[in-house]
KEKE-3310 file (N, C-alpha, C; in steps of 0.2 Angstrom, whole numbers, plus 5000, padded with zeros to 4 digits):
npx = (5755:5742:5742:5730:5715:5713:5707:5692:5689:5685:5690:5703:5708:5723:5730:5737:5737:5730:5722:5718:5708:5706:5717:5735:5746:5753:5768:5776:5785:5795:5802:5817:5822:5822:5808:5807:5819:5821:5829:5835:5825:5818:5828:5829:5816:5815:5825:5819:5807:5813:5818:5807:5796:5779:5771:5775:5779:5780:5786:5776:5778:5779:5777:5787:5790:5777:5776:5786:5781:5772:5781:5791:5783:5779:5792:5794:5784:5787:5799:5794:5789:5776:5772:5761:5760:5761:5756:5762:5755:5756:5750:5748:5741:5729:5730:5741:5736:5725:5731:5739:5733:5738:5747:5739:5731:5741:5747:5743:5737:5732:5740:5733:5735:5725:5728:5735:5729:5723:5715:5701:5687:5694:5700:5690:5686:5698:5701:5690:5692:5703:5697:5687:5694:5701:5690:5685:5696:5696:5703:5712:5712:5723:5720:5730:5734:5745:5754:5763:5758:5745:5728:5726:5716:5705:5711:5712:5699:5694:5702:5697:5684:5686:5692:5681:5674:5669:5678:5691:5701:5719:5731:5738:5729:5718:5724:5727:5713:5710:5718:5711:5698:5701:5705:5694:5683:5687:5687:5674:5669:5674:5668:5655:5656:5656:5666:5669:5670:5678:5689:5696:5710:5716:5727:5735:5748:5761:5776:5780:5781:5772:5761:5758:5754:5743:5734:5731:5725:5714:5708:5705:5694:5684:5681:5680:5689:5702:5718:5734:5749:5762:5777:5779:5791:5803:5817:5835:5844:5848:5839:5828:5824:5821:5811:5801:5799:5794:5782:5774:5774:5766:5753:5750:5750:5738:5729:5728:5730:5734:5743:5760:5774:5791:5799:5814:5828:5839:5855:5873:5880:5871:5858:5842:5832:5833:5823:5813:5818:5817:5804:5800:5807:5800:5787:5789:5795:5785:5777:5767:5770:5781:5797:5810:5820:5821:5834:5839:5851:5865:5868:5879:5890:5899:5902:5905:5918:5924:5923:5917:5904:5898:5903:5898:5884:5883:5888:5878:5867:5871:5872:5859:5853:5859:5854:5840:5833:5833:5828:5815:5808:5810:5807:5793:5787:5798:5802:5797:5805:5815:5830:5844:5858:5869:5879:5883:5881:5871:5858:5859:5856:5843:5837:5840:5833:5821:5820:5820:5831:5846:5861:5872:5885:5902:5904:5914:5926:5919:5917:5925:5915:5900:5884:5871:5854:5839:5823:5820:5827:5842:5854:5867:5884:5896:5913:5930:5938:5929:5916:5906:5904:5899:5888:5880:5878:5870:5859:5855:5852:5841:5831:5829:5824:5813:5805:5803)
npy = (4754:4764:4782:4792:4799:4817:4826:4834:4851:4868:4880:4891:4907:4915:4929:4926:4912:4896:4887:4871:4856:4853:4857:4857:4853:4867:4876:4885:4898:4907:4923:4928:4940:4957:4965:4978:4981:4985:4982:4970:4961:4961:4955:4942:4937:4936:4926:4915:4914:4911:4899:4891:4894:4897:4905:4918:4923:4937:4944:4956:4966:4979:4997:5001:4990:4988:5000:4998:4987:4990:4996:4986:4976:4983:4984:4971:4967:4976:4970:4959:4949:4939:4932:4929:4938:4936:4942:4941:4942:4945:4948:4963:4965:4970:4983:4987:4985:4993:5006:5007:5007:5005:4995:4985:4983:4980:4967:4949:4940:4938:4932:4926:4924:4916:4914:4925:4937:4945:4947:4941:4952:4959:4950:4945:4957:4962:4952:4952:4965:4963:4953:4961:4971:4962:4958:4970:4973:4962:4950:4935:4925:4917:4907:4903:4892:4889:4878:4883:4895:4894:4899:4903:4906:4898:4886:4884:4884:4873:4863:4864:4860:4847:4842:4840:4829:4812:4802:4809:4816:4815:4828:4830:4826:4835:4847:4844:4844:4857:4864:4861:4865:4879:4883:4879:4886:4899:4900:4899:4910:4920:4918:4921:4934:4938:4935:4924:4906:4902:4911:4907:4899:4887:4882:4870:4870:4861:4856:4843:4828:4817:4822:4833:4826:4819:4829:4836:4826:4823:4836:4837:4828:4835:4847:4856:4866:4874:4868:4872:4865:4860:4858:4867:4871:4863:4860:4860:4857:4840:4834:4843:4841:4828:4826:4835:4829:4816:4819:4827:4819:4808:4814:4820:4808:4803:4811:4823:4841:4856:4866:4868:4871:4870:4872:4876:4878:4891:4889:4892:4899:4892:4894:4902:4897:4883:4877:4877:4869:4857:4855:4854:4842:4833:4833:4828:4816:4809:4808:4818:4830:4836:4843:4842:4831:4815:4806:4790:4783:4772:4766:4760:4747:4732:4727:4737:4743:4753:4771:4778:4778:4786:4799:4801:4801:4812:4822:4821:4825:4838:4843:4842:4852:4864:4864:4864:4877:4881:4869:4868:4878:4874:4860:4855:4845:4838:4837:4825:4814:4799:4794:4783:4779:4767:4755:4742:4725:4719:4726:4735:4733:4730:4742:4752:4748:4751:4764:4780:4783:4775:4769:4756:4754:4746:4734:4726:4715:4714:4716:4729:4738:4748:4746:4755:4760:4763:4769:4756:4747:4739:4750:4755:4752:4758:4763:4766:4782:4792:4791:4798:4810:4805:4798:4809:4815:4806:4807:4820:4820:4811:4818:4829:4822:4816:4826:4836)
npz = (4424:4418:4413:4421:4416:4415:4429:4429:4425:4425:4412:4414:4410:4408:4404:4389:4391:4394:4407:4414:4413:4400:4393:4391:4405:4413:4415:4428:4436:4448:4451:4461:4463:4470:4467:4465:4459:4444:4433:4436:4439:4427:4419:4425:4423:4409:4407:4414:4406:4393:4396:4397:4405:4407:4414:4425:4441:4452:4467:4476:4487:4493:4492:4483:4475:4469:4462:4452:4444:4433:4424:4422:4416:4404:4398:4396:4387:4376:4372:4366:4373:4379:4390:4404:4419:4436:4452:4468:4483:4500:4516:4514:4502:4498:4501:4493:4480:4480:4482:4471:4456:4443:4444:4448:4436:4427:4430:4427:4435:4452:4467:4482:4499:4510:4523:4528:4526:4535:4552:4560:4557:4548:4540:4531:4525:4520:4511:4503:4497:4488:4480:4474:4467:4458:4450:4445:4436:4428:4431:4435:4451:4462:4475:4487:4499:4512:4522:4531:4534:4538:4540:4556:4565:4559:4560:4574:4578:4571:4578:4591:4589:4585:4596:4604:4599:4600:4596:4592:4579:4575:4577:4565:4555:4557:4553:4539:4535:4538:4529:4517:4520:4521:4509:4500:4507:4505:4492:4489:4495:4488:4475:4480:4482:4469:4459:4445:4443:4433:4435:4445:4454:4464:4478:4489:4497:4504:4513:4517:4508:4508:4515:4507:4495:4500:4504:4492:4485:4492:4491:4478:4476:4481:4475:4459:4455:4446:4448:4456:4457:4469:4480:4495:4501:4493:4495:4492:4477:4474:4484:4483:4469:4468:4478:4472:4460:4464:4471:4462:4452:4457:4459:4446:4439:4443:4437:4442:4444:4436:4433:4437:4449:4453:4467:4471:4482:4479:4472:4473:4458:4450:4439:4441:4432:4433:4440:4431:4421:4428:4429:4416:4413:4421:4416:4403:4406:4411:4400:4397:4391:4378:4375:4370:4360:4367:4376:4378:4388:4391:4408:4412:4416:4422:4410:4402:4397:4391:4392:4382:4378:4388:4385:4372:4374:4382:4373:4363:4369:4372:4359:4355:4363:4358:4345:4346:4347:4333:4327:4332:4325:4312:4311:4316:4329:4331:4344:4350:4346:4349:4355:4356:4366:4368:4378:4377:4371:4378:4381:4371:4357:4357:4364:4355:4344:4348:4348:4338:4332:4335:4343:4346:4356:4357:4370:4383:4377:4365:4347:4339:4334:4330:4328:4320:4322:4313:4314:4320:4312:4308:4301:4298:4301:4312:4314:4320:4322:4321:4326:4333:4326:4314:4318:4323:4311:4305:4313:4311:4297:4298:4305:4296:4285:4290:4295:4285)
capx = (5749:5741:5740:5723:5712:5713:5702:5688:5689:5684:5696:5704:5712:5727:5733:5736:5738:5724:5723:5712:5708:5706:5723:5741:5749:5757:5774:5777:5791:5795:5809:5819:5825:5818:5804:5808:5825:5818:5833:5837:5818:5817:5833:5828:5810:5817:5828:5814:5803:5816:5819:5801:5791:5774:5769:5780:5777:5784:5784:5774:5777:5779:5775:5792:5788:5771:5777:5790:5778:5770:5787:5794:5778:5780:5798:5794:5780:5791:5804:5790:5787:5769:5770:5757:5764:5757:5758:5762:5754:5755:5748:5746:5739:5723:5732:5745:5732:5721:5735:5743:5729:5742:5750:5733:5730:5747:5748:5737:5734:5734:5740:5731:5736:5720:5731:5738:5726:5721:5712:5694:5683:5698:5701:5685:5686:5704:5701:5685:5695:5707:5693:5683:5699:5702:5684:5685:5701:5695:5709:5712:5716:5725:5719:5735:5735:5751:5753:5767:5755:5738:5724:5726:5709:5701:5714:5710:5692:5693:5705:5692:5678:5689:5693:5674:5672:5670:5684:5695:5707:5725:5733:5740:5723:5714:5728:5725:5706:5710:5720:5706:5693:5703:5705:5687:5679:5689:5685:5666:5667:5676:5662:5649:5658:5655:5670:5667:5674:5684:5694:5699:5714:5718:5732:5736:5755:5764:5783:5781:5779:5766:5756:5756:5750:5737:5729:5729:5721:5707:5705:5703:5688:5679:5679:5682:5693:5709:5723:5741:5753:5769:5779:5780:5799:5806:5823:5840:5848:5845:5833:5822:5822:5818:5805:5796:5797:5790:5776:5771:5772:5760:5747:5749:5748:5730:5725:5727:5735:5734:5749:5765:5780:5796:5802:5821:5832:5844:5862:5878:5881:5865:5853:5835:5828:5834:5817:5809:5820:5815:5797:5800:5809:5795:5781:5792:5796:5778:5773:5762:5772:5787:5800:5816:5821:5823:5840:5840:5858:5867:5870:5886:5891:5906:5903:5906:5925:5926:5919:5915:5897:5897:5905:5894:5878:5884:5889:5872:5862:5873:5870:5851:5852:5861:5850:5833:5830:5832:5824:5808:5806:5810:5804:5788:5786:5805:5803:5795:5809:5818:5837:5847:5865:5870:5886:5886:5877:5865:5852:5861:5852:5835:5835:5841:5828:5814:5821:5819:5838:5850:5868:5875:5893:5904:5907:5920:5927:5915:5920:5925:5910:5894:5878:5866:5847:5835:5816:5819:5831:5849:5855:5874:5889:5901:5919:5935:5939:5924:5909:5902:5903:5895:5881:5877:5876:5864:5853:5853:5848:5835:5827:5828:5820:5806:5800:5804)
capy = (4758:4770:4788:4793:4805:4823:4828:4839:4857:4874:4883:4898:4910:4920:4932:4921:4905:4893:4882:4867:4849:4853:4860:4854:4856:4873:4877:4892:4899:4914:4927:4929:4947:4962:4967:4985:4982:4984:4978:4963:4957:4960:4950:4935:4935:4934:4920:4910:4913:4908:4892:4888:4896:4899:4910:4920:4926:4942:4947:4963:4967:4986:5002:5002:4984:4989:5005:4995:4982:4992:4998:4980:4973:4987:4982:4964:4967:4979:4965:4954:4943:4940:4928:4932:4939:4935:4946:4937:4946:4943:4953:4970:4965:4974:4990:4989:4985:4999:5012:5006:5004:5003:4988:4980:4983:4977:4960:4945:4936:4939:4927:4928:4919:4917:4914:4931:4944:4949:4943:4943:4955:4962:4945:4945:4964:4963:4947:4955:4971:4960:4950:4966:4974:4957:4958:4976:4972:4956:4946:4929:4925:4910:4906:4899:4890:4886:4875:4887:4901:4892:4903:4901:4906:4893:4880:4884:4883:4866:4859:4864:4856:4840:4839:4838:4823:4806:4799:4814:4814:4817:4835:4830:4825:4841:4851:4843:4846:4864:4866:4860:4870:4886:4884:4879:4891:4905:4901:4900:4917:4924:4917:4925:4941:4940:4932:4918:4900:4902:4916:4905:4894:4886:4877:4869:4868:4859:4854:4836:4825:4813:4827:4837:4822:4817:4835:4837:4820:4824:4842:4835:4825:4839:4853:4856:4871:4872:4867:4873:4860:4861:4858:4874:4872:4857:4859:4862:4852:4833:4833:4847:4839:4821:4827:4837:4824:4811:4822:4829:4813:4804:4818:4820:4801:4802:4816:4829:4846:4860:4870:4865:4874:4866:4877:4874:4883:4893:4886:4896:4897:4888:4898:4901:4893:4876:4874:4877:4863:4851:4855:4851:4835:4829:4832:4824:4809:4806:4808:4823:4835:4835:4849:4841:4824:4811:4802:4785:4781:4767:4767:4757:4741:4729:4725:4743:4744:4760:4776:4782:4779:4792:4805:4801:4803:4819:4826:4821:4830:4845:4845:4844:4859:4869:4864:4865:4883:4880:4863:4869:4882:4871:4854:4854:4838:4835:4835:4818:4808:4795:4793:4779:4779:4761:4754:4735:4721:4716:4730:4740:4733:4731:4749:4755:4746:4754:4771:4782:4783:4772:4767:4751:4754:4739:4733:4722:4709:4714:4718:4737:4741:4751:4746:4761:4758:4769:4766:4749:4742:4741:4755:4755:4750:4763:4761:4771:4788:4798:4788:4804:4815:4801:4797:4815:4817:4802:4810:4826:4818:4808:4823:4833:4818:4814:4832:4841)
capz = (4426:4413:4416:4422:4413:4419:4433:4425:4428:4420:4409:4417:4405:4412:4399:4383:4393:4396:4412:4415:4411:4392:4391:4394:4411:4412:4419:4430:4441:4452:4452:4468:4463:4473:4461:4464:4455:4437:4428:4438:4438:4420:4416:4427:4420:4403:4408:4415:4400:4388:4398:4396:4410:4404:4419:4430:4447:4455:4474:4476:4495:4496:4487:4478:4470:4465:4457:4447:4440:4426:4420:4420:4411:4398:4395:4393:4381:4371:4369:4362:4378:4380:4395:4409:4425:4442:4457:4474:4488:4507:4522:4512:4495:4498:4502:4487:4474:4480:4481:4464:4451:4437:4446:4448:4429:4423:4430:4424:4441:4459:4472:4488:4504:4515:4530:4531:4524:4541:4557:4562:4552:4543:4536:4526:4522:4515:4506:4498:4493:4483:4475:4470:4462:4452:4446:4441:4431:4424:4433:4439:4457:4465:4482:4489:4506:4514:4529:4536:4535:4538:4544:4563:4568:4557:4563:4581:4578:4569:4583:4596:4587:4584:4603:4607:4596:4604:4593:4589:4574:4577:4575:4557:4551:4557:4549:4532:4534:4539:4523:4512:4521:4520:4501:4497:4510:4502:4485:4489:4497:4482:4471:4483:4480:4462:4454:4442:4444:4428:4437:4452:4454:4471:4479:4496:4497:4510:4512:4518:4502:4509:4517:4501:4491:4503:4504:4486:4483:4495:4489:4471:4476:4484:4471:4452:4453:4443:4454:4455:4461:4471:4487:4497:4501:4491:4497:4487:4473:4473:4488:4480:4463:4470:4481:4468:4455:4467:4473:4456:4448:4460:4458:4439:4437:4445:4433:4447:4443:4430:4432:4442:4450:4457:4471:4473:4485:4475:4473:4470:4451:4446:4436:4443:4428:4434:4442:4425:4417:4431:4427:4409:4413:4425:4412:4398:4408:4411:4393:4397:4386:4375:4374:4366:4359:4373:4374:4382:4387:4396:4414:4413:4421:4421:4403:4398:4399:4388:4394:4376:4378:4392:4382:4367:4377:4384:4366:4359:4373:4371:4352:4355:4366:4353:4339:4347:4344:4326:4325:4334:4320:4306:4311:4322:4331:4333:4352:4351:4343:4354:4353:4361:4365:4373:4379:4376:4367:4382:4380:4366:4350:4359:4366:4349:4339:4351:4347:4331:4330:4341:4342:4351:4356:4359:4377:4384:4372:4359:4341:4340:4329:4333:4324:4321:4320:4311:4314:4322:4308:4307:4295:4296:4306:4312:4318:4319:4327:4320:4327:4336:4320:4309:4321:4323:4304:4303:4317:4307:4291:4299:4307:4290:4280:4293:4296:4280)
cpx = (5748:5740:5733:5721:5712:5707:5698:5688:5687:5690:5697:5709:5716:5731:5732:5737:5732:5726:5717:5713:5708:5712:5729:5743:5754:5762:5774:5783:5790:5802:5810:5823:5820:5814:5805:5814:5822:5822:5834:5830:5817:5821:5831:5821:5811:5820:5823:5809:5806:5818:5813:5795:5785:5770:5774:5777:5782:5782:5782:5773:5777:5777:5780:5791:5782:5772:5781:5786:5776:5776:5790:5789:5779:5786:5798:5790:5783:5796:5800:5788:5780:5767:5767:5762:5759:5760:5757:5761:5753:5754:5745:5743:5733:5725:5736:5741:5727:5725:5738:5738:5733:5745:5744:5731:5735:5748:5742:5734:5736:5734:5738:5732:5730:5722:5734:5736:5723:5717:5705:5690:5688:5700:5697:5685:5692:5704:5696:5688:5699:5702:5689:5688:5700:5696:5684:5691:5701:5701:5708:5715:5718:5724:5724:5736:5741:5751:5758:5764:5747:5734:5723:5720:5705:5704:5712:5703:5691:5696:5700:5686:5680:5689:5686:5671:5673:5676:5688:5700:5713:5726:5734:5733:5718:5718:5727:5718:5706:5713:5715:5700:5695:5702:5698:5682:5681:5687:5678:5665:5669:5671:5656:5650:5657:5660:5668:5672:5680:5689:5697:5704:5716:5724:5733:5743:5757:5772:5785:5778:5772:5760:5753:5752:5743:5732:5727:5724:5714:5704:5702:5696:5682:5677:5682:5686:5699:5714:5730:5745:5760:5770:5780:5788:5801:5812:5828:5842:5844:5839:5827:5819:5818:5811:5799:5794:5792:5783:5771:5769:5766:5754:5745:5747:5740:5726:5724:5732:5734:5739:5754:5771:5784:5799:5809:5825:5838:5851:5867:5879:5876:5860:5846:5831:5829:5827:5812:5811:5818:5808:5796:5802:5804:5789:5783:5793:5790:5774:5767:5763:5779:5790:5807:5816:5824:5829:5840:5847:5860:5869:5877:5886:5898:5907:5906:5913:5927:5921:5916:5908:5895:5898:5900:5887:5878:5884:5882:5867:5864:5871:5863:5850:5854:5857:5843:5830:5828:5827:5816:5805:5805:5807:5799:5787:5793:5806:5801:5799:5813:5825:5840:5855:5867:5877:5888:5880:5871:5859:5853:5856:5845:5833:5835:5836:5821:5815:5820:5826:5842:5857:5870:5882:5895:5906:5913:5920:5922:5919:5920:5921:5904:5888:5873:5859:5843:5828:5816:5823:5838:5851:5862:5878:5895:5907:5924:5935:5933:5917:5904:5900:5898:5888:5877:5874:5870:5858:5851:5849:5841:5829:5824:5823:5813:5802:5801:5797)
cpy = (4764:4776:4790:4799:4811:4824:4834:4845:4862:4876:4890:4901:4916:4923:4928:4914:4902:4887:4878:4860:4848:4856:4857:4857:4861:4873:4884:4892:4906:4917:4927:4936:4952:4965:4975:4987:4980:4980:4971:4958:4956:4955:4943:4933:4933:4927:4914:4909:4909:4901:4888:4889:4899:4904:4912:4924:4931:4943:4954:4964:4974:4991:5002:4996:4986:4995:5002:4990:4985:4994:4991:4976:4977:4985:4975:4964:4971:4975:4959:4948:4944:4935:4932:4933:4939:4939:4942:4942:4943:4949:4960:4970:4970:4981:4992:4989:4991:5005:5012:5003:5002:4996:4983:4978:4979:4970:4956:4941:4938:4933:4929:4922:4920:4917:4920:4938:4948:4944:4945:4946:4957:4957:4945:4952:4964:4958:4950:4961:4968:4957:4956:4970:4969:4957:4964:4976:4966:4951:4940:4929:4918:4911:4901:4898:4887:4884:4879:4893:4900:4897:4900:4901:4900:4886:4879:4881:4875:4861:4859:4860:4848:4837:4837:4832:4817:4802:4804:4812:4817:4824:4835:4830:4832:4846:4851:4845:4854:4867:4866:4865:4877:4887:4884:4885:4898:4906:4902:4907:4921:4924:4921:4932:4943:4937:4925:4912:4900:4907:4914:4899:4893:4881:4876:4866:4866:4857:4847:4832:4822:4817:4831:4832:4820:4823:4837:4832:4821:4830:4841:4832:4829:4845:4851:4862:4869:4872:4868:4869:4862:4860:4865:4875:4865:4855:4861:4856:4846:4832:4837:4844:4832:4822:4830:4832:4818:4814:4824:4823:4809:4807:4818:4813:4800:4807:4823:4835:4849:4864:4868:4870:4870:4872:4875:4880:4885:4891:4891:4894:4893:4893:4897:4897:4886:4873:4873:4870:4857:4850:4851:4843:4830:4827:4827:4817:4805:4805:4813:4828:4834:4842:4848:4833:4821:4807:4797:4783:4776:4769:4765:4751:4738:4727:4731:4746:4751:4765:4781:4783:4785:4799:4806:4804:4810:4824:4826:4825:4837:4848:4846:4851:4865:4870:4865:4871:4883:4874:4864:4873:4878:4864:4853:4847:4834:4833:4828:4812:4805:4793:4788:4779:4773:4759:4747:4731:4718:4719:4734:4739:4733:4738:4753:4754:4750:4761:4773:4781:4780:4769:4762:4751:4748:4739:4729:4716:4709:4717:4726:4740:4743:4751:4752:4758:4764:4766:4759:4744:4744:4745:4754:4753:4755:4760:4766:4777:4793:4795:4794:4808:4811:4800:4803:4817:4812:4804:4816:4825:4815:4813:4827:4829:4817:4820:4837:4842)
cpz = (4421:4417:4416:4418:4418:4423:4429:4428:4423:4417:4412:4412:4409:4406:4392:4385:4396:4401:4412:4412:4403:4389:4394:4400:4410:4417:4421:4435:4444:4452:4459:4468:4467:4467:4460:4460:4448:4433:4430:4437:4431:4417:4418:4424:4413:4403:4409:4409:4395:4390:4397:4401:4406:4408:4423:4435:4450:4463:4473:4484:4497:4490:4481:4472:4466:4460:4451:4442:4433:4421:4418:4415:4404:4394:4392:4387:4375:4368:4366:4367:4380:4387:4401:4415:4431:4448:4464:4480:4495:4512:4519:4505:4494:4497:4495:4481:4474:4479:4474:4459:4445:4438:4445:4440:4425:4424:4428:4430:4447:4463:4479:4493:4510:4522:4533:4528:4529:4546:4558:4556:4547:4538:4530:4522:4517:4510:4500:4494:4487:4477:4470:4465:4456:4448:4442:4435:4427:4425:4436:4446:4459:4472:4485:4496:4507:4521:4534:4537:4535:4542:4551:4567:4566:4560:4570:4582:4576:4574:4589:4595:4587:4592:4606:4604:4601:4602:4589:4584:4577:4574:4567:4553:4551:4553:4542:4531:4534:4532:4518:4513:4520:4513:4499:4500:4507:4495:4484:4490:4491:4477:4473:4482:4473:4457:4451:4443:4440:4429:4443:4451:4462:4472:4487:4497:4504:4508:4513:4512:4503:4511:4511:4496:4493:4503:4497:4483:4486:4492:4482:4470:4478:4480:4464:4450:4450:4449:4452:4460:4463:4478:4489:4497:4499:4494:4491:4483:4473:4477:4485:4473:4464:4473:4477:4463:4458:4468:4467:4452:4451:4458:4450:4436:4438:4441:4437:4445:4436:4428:4438:4443:4454:4460:4474:4477:4480:4477:4470:4463:4447:4445:4440:4439:4428:4436:4436:4421:4421:4430:4421:4409:4416:4420:4406:4400:4409:4405:4393:4392:4384:4374:4370:4365:4365:4371:4380:4382:4393:4402:4416:4417:4420:4414:4399:4400:4397:4391:4388:4376:4382:4389:4376:4369:4379:4378:4363:4363:4372:4364:4351:4358:4362:4348:4340:4345:4337:4324:4327:4328:4314:4305:4317:4323:4333:4340:4354:4349:4349:4351:4358:4360:4371:4372:4378:4372:4371:4380:4374:4360:4352:4360:4359:4344:4342:4350:4340:4328:4336:4339:4348:4351:4359:4367:4377:4380:4366:4353:4341:4334:4333:4328:4325:4318:4319:4310:4315:4317:4308:4301:4293:4302:4306:4316:4317:4324:4326:4321:4329:4330:4315:4312:4321:4316:4302:4307:4313:4301:4292:4301:4300:4286:4283:4294:4291:4277)
residu = (UNK:UNK:UNK:UNK:UNK:UNK:UNK:UNK:UNK:UNK:UNK:UNK:UNK:UNK:UNK:UNK:UNK:UNK:UNK:UNK:UNK:UNK:UNK:UNK:UNK:UNK:UNK:UNK:UNK:UNK:UNK:UNK:UNK:UNK:UNK:UNK:UNK:UNK:UNK:UNK:UNK:UNK:UNK:UNK:UNK:UNK:UNK:UNK:UNK:UNK:UNK:UNK:UNK:UNK:UNK:UNK:UNK:UNK:UNK:UNK:UNK:UNK:UNK:UNK:UNK:UNK:UNK:UNK:UNK:UNK:UNK:UNK:UNK:UNK:UNK:UNK:UNK:UNK:UNK:UNK:UNK:UNK:UNK:UNK:UNK:UNK:UNK:UNK:UNK:UNK:UNK:UNK:UNK:UNK:UNK:UNK:UNK:UNK:UNK:UNK:UNK:UNK:UNK:UNK:UNK:UNK:UNK:UNK:UNK:UNK:UNK:UNK:UNK:UNK:UNK:UNK:UNK:UNK:UNK:UNK:UNK:UNK:UNK:UNK:UNK:UNK:UNK:UNK:UNK:UNK:UNK:UNK:UNK:UNK:UNK:UNK:UNK:UNK:UNK:UNK:UNK:UNK:UNK:UNK:UNK:UNK:UNK:UNK:UNK:UNK:UNK:UNK:UNK:UNK:UNK:UNK:UNK:UNK:UNK:UNK:UNK:UNK:UNK:UNK:UNK:UNK:UNK:UNK:UNK:UNK:UNK:UNK:UNK:UNK:UNK:UNK:UNK:UNK:UNK:UNK:UNK:UNK:UNK:UNK:UNK:UNK:UNK:UNK:UNK:UNK:UNK:UNK:UNK:UNK:UNK:UNK:UNK:UNK:UNK:UNK:UNK:UNK:UNK:UNK:UNK:UNK:UNK:UNK:UNK:UNK:UNK:UNK:UNK:UNK:UNK:UNK:UNK:UNK:UNK:UNK:UNK:UNK:UNK:UNK:UNK:UNK:UNK:UNK:UNK:UNK:UNK:UNK:UNK:UNK:UNK:UNK:UNK:UNK:UNK:UNK:UNK:UNK:UNK:UNK:UNK:UNK:UNK:UNK:UNK:UNK:UNK:UNK:UNK:UNK:UNK:UNK:UNK:UNK:UNK:UNK:UNK:UNK:UNK:UNK:UNK:UNK:UNK:UNK:UNK:UNK:UNK:UNK:UNK:UNK:UNK:UNK:UNK:UNK:UNK:UNK:UNK:UNK:UNK:UNK:UNK:UNK:UNK:UNK:UNK:UNK:UNK:UNK:UNK:UNK:UNK:UNK:UNK:UNK:UNK:UNK:UNK:UNK:UNK:UNK:UNK:UNK:UNK:UNK:UNK:UNK:UNK:UNK:UNK:UNK:UNK:UNK:UNK:UNK:UNK:UNK:UNK:UNK:UNK:UNK:UNK:UNK:UNK:UNK:UNK:UNK:UNK:UNK:UNK:UNK:UNK:UNK:UNK:UNK:UNK:UNK:UNK:UNK:UNK:UNK:UNK:UNK:UNK:UNK:UNK:UNK:UNK:UNK:UNK:UNK:UNK:UNK:UNK:UNK:UNK:UNK:UNK:UNK:UNK:UNK:UNK:UNK:UNK:UNK:UNK:UNK:UNK:UNK:UNK:UNK:UNK:UNK:UNK:UNK:UNK:UNK:UNK:UNK:UNK:UNK:UNK:UNK:UNK:UNK:UNK:UNK:UNK:UNK:UNK:UNK:UNK:UNK:UNK:UNK:UNK:UNK:UNK:UNK:UNK:UNK)
# end
């Protein structure tokens, strides 16, 4: 199945980053430090940026956080980081942005949740206050609908209307409809207040994979706003990674989505930037963007009596990680090369020939030699105790010659 062409959208400019169908899918992430803690938030923001996050979101939930924002932004810019910063507002965004104009000016985008800006008339008034501040500061807004904090007044109204139908929908279907209605209704209201379409991003996040895919697929057909994709709570570790990869993969394959975030539950001793690495891996696996040379490596089977291929694959990946900062500067395009580390004769030569540089290590009962392939042709044969060092040397020479 071929990757579908991107769904057509306007271009939204957030600081120095462009979102939309004419631009690559953008990676974003969010700190989990108290934003009022200037040092901790600055440190984690830099960690996320250096991992590859192109947008970073901060919680702005009280006066202390709002006061800290300009200071942290200044520190980031003084250190040379130009990554746009997003303010995440719930319940009191209208109050904080009004009370702290320096905060409103310092961040590049405001995240608004239409489900918790207020009830009744206060809902529209508070929402309008944020939009007017965004217009005055020439900022982008994300209208982020979450099923866990869906506008209950809207949902109740739609449930009541549904109950009167001759053939009513089930509650799940009405909830999905309400998610979409909340997002589009809010975006249209924002435009009515004067903000331009190229200043609006919308999202309809859910935590159940199939519901999330369904609601985004339907939303994509109903509007052309730039879309932020993600599961609300993906889960931890393997569950979160698998769920995010599946959900985002389905939508991105359809050409839906302009910026993505993987929301992983923090794990002890695991950096926050793990979610950025997962985003990069998803985009690269789909061929949408490239961040580092890819390594195809053997999964092992009964024919791979030696575990040497396992260590070699690990060593090559670690070598790439160490060298990428320099390679990116010296050899533009290096991130697209393909490397193969295979463990026996069944698929080894074939996979190696399909890579730019590949090695086929000997399996059970094979000769203790390892043919190396460069640009699809057998280049040399390695054997002995220094296969790793010799293969890395071949890889380095290949990169130097190809990208010099």
